[in-house]
C-alpha positions in Angstrom: 0.1 0.0 -0.1 2.5 2.7 1.1 5.1 2.0 -2.0 2.2 2.0 -4.4 1.2 5.3 -3.1 4.7 6.6 -3.4 4.6 5.3 -6.9 1.4 7.4 -7.6 2.5 10.6 -5.9 5.9 10.4 -7.9 4.4 9.9 -11.4 1.6 12.7 -10.5 4.3 15.2 -9.5 4.7 18.3 -11.8 7.2 17.6 -14.2 7.5 13.9 -13.8 7.0 11.9 -17.2 8.3 8.4 -16.1 8.8 6.9 -12.8 10.4 3.5 -13.4 11.8 0.6 -11.3 15.3 0.3 -12.4 16.9 -1.9 -9.4 14.3 -4.6 -9.6 11.8 -6.1 -7.3 11.3 -8.9 -5.0 9.2 -11.3 -6.7 7.8 -12.9 -3.5 6.7 -10.0 -2.0 5.3 -8.5 -5.1 3.0 -11.9 -5.5 1.8 -11.0 -1.8 0.4 -7.6 -2.9 -2.8 -7.5 -4.8 -2.8 -5.0 -7.5 0.9 -4.3 -7.1 2.2 -6.2 -10.1 -0.7 -4.7 -12.6 0.5 -1.2 -11.5 4.0 -1.9 -11.7 3.9 -3.1 -15.2 1.4 -0.5 -16.4 3.3 2.5 -15.1 6.7 1.8 -13.8 8.5 -1.0 -16.1 10.6 0.6 -18.9 11.1 -2.5 -20.7 13.0 -4.9 -18.5 12.2 -5.8 -14.7 14.9 -7.2 -12.8 14.0 -10.2 -10.3 16.4 -12.4 -8.6 15.4 -16.1 -8.5 19.2 -16.6 -8.0 19.0 -20.6 -8.3 16.3 -23.2 -8.6 17.5 -26.0 -6.3 15.1 -26.4 -3.3 18.2 -27.1 -0.8 20.3 -24.3 -2.2 17.5 -21.8 -1.9 16.6 -22.9 1.9 20.3 -22.5 3.0 20.2 -19.0 1.3 17.1 -18.2 2.9 15.4 -17.5 -0.6 11.9 -18.2 -1.5 11.3 -21.1 -3.6 11.6 -21.4 -7.3 8.2 -21.9 -7.8 7.4 -18.4 -6.4 9.5 -17.1 -9.4 7.5 -19.2 -12.0 4.3 -18.1 -10.4 5.4 -14.2 -10.7 6.5 -15.1 -14.4 2.8 -16.2 -15.2 1.4 -13.1 -13.3 3.7 -10.7 -15.0 3.0 -12.2 -18.5 -0.9 -12.0 -17.5 0.0 -8.1 -16.3 1.5 -7.1 -19.5 -1.2 -8.8 -21.6 -3.9 -6.9 -19.7 -2.0 -3.5 -20.0 -1.3 -4.2 -23.6 2.4 -3.9 -23.2 5.6 -5.8 -24.2 7.8 -6.1 -20.9 10.5 -8.5 -20.3 12.0 -10.5 -17.1 15.5 -10.2 -16.5 16.4 -13.1 -14.0 19.6 -12.7 -11.9 21.5 -16.0 -10.8 24.2 -16.6 -8.7 26.9 -19.3 -9.0 28.7 -20.6 -6.0 25.9 -20.3 -3.1 25.6 -22.4 -0.1 24.6 -25.9 -1.1 25.6 -25.4 -4.6 27.4 -28.3 -6.3 28.5 -28.8 -9.9 25.5 -31.3 -10.4 23.1 -28.6 -8.9 24.4 -25.6 -11.1 24.4 -28.0 -14.2 21.0 -28.8 -13.5 20.2 -25.0 -13.2 21.6 -24.5 -16.7 19.6 -27.2 -18.1 16.4 -26.0 -16.5 17.2 -22.3 -17.8 18.1 -23.8 -21.4 14.8 -25.7 -21.4 12.7 -22.9 -20.3 14.4 -20.4 -22.9 16.5 -18.6 -20.7 19.6 -16.8 -21.2 20.2 -14.4 -18.3 22.0 -11.3 -18.6 23.0 -10.8 -15.0 25.0 -13.5 -13.3 27.1 -13.2 -10.4 29.4 -15.5 -8.4 29.0 -15.6 -4.6 31.0 -13.4 -2.8 31.1 -14.0 1.1 30.3 -10.9 2.8 30.5 -10.1 6.6 27.6 -11.1 8.8 25.8 -13.3 6.7 24.7 -16.8 7.3 26.2 -17.8 3.7 29.4 -16.5 4.8 29.5 -18.3 7.9 28.6 -21.4 5.9 31.2 -20.7 3.3 33.8 -20.4 6.3 32.6 -22.9 8.7 31.3 -25.7 6.2 28.2 -26.2 8.3 24.7 -24.6 8.2 24.8 -22.2 11.4 20.8 -23.1 12.2 21.8 -26.9 12.2 25.5 -27.3 13.0 25.5 -31.1 12.3 24.5 -30.3 8.7 27.5 -30.0 6.6 27.1 -27.5 3.7 28.8 -28.3 0.3 29.5 -25.3 -1.9 32.6 -24.3 -4.1 35.4 -22.8 -1.7 38.4 -23.0 -3.7 38.9 -20.4 -6.5 39.1 -22.9 -9.3 35.8 -24.8 -8.0 34.3 -21.5 -7.8 35.2 -20.3 -11.2 34.1 -23.7 -12.8 30.8 -23.5 -11.3 30.6 -19.7 -12.4 31.4 -21.0 -15.9 28.5 -23.1 -16.3 26.3 -20.3 -16.1 28.0 -17.7 -18.1 29.5 -20.0 -20.9 26.5 -22.5 -21.2 23.9 -19.8 -21.1 25.2 -17.0 -23.3 23.7 -13.5 -22.8 20.0 -12.4 -23.9 16.8 -12.9 -22.7 13.6 -14.8 -23.4 11.0 -12.9 -25.2 8.0 -13.2 -23.3 
């Protein structure tokens, strides 16, 4: 509610022609707000909307404390429906990360196969970088889930392993976007 009110106030302000969301949205939260996606698509997406499913594997997403991939799929459907209803052509630009906690070469290869099968060629791919104060960094350095210390966490820690996993996304899925 408050965000939509801010969007409306900005676009109705004198001298404002366009007020576009450039940094992206949390697809899981957008689904939880009735009417948000329709207004976003109609007034605040300039062509591409950034969203960050980050991975598709349930264990990787659980460890990273991210929403399930099914919510991204639901968001895709609702985004496409909102575009049709608004009579506009807009695209999703999904953001994926290699080397997340729980990510193995097999899980990354499975993500690549899924993205290829679904026609995605992500323009934004990042390698996981440990940052202070995050659970993912604790998993990177400690090798265990901080919520369940008896649960070991696989992930690429050596530079060569991290580069190999990242190359799966970068080289096997050349840049571009799916025309939806």
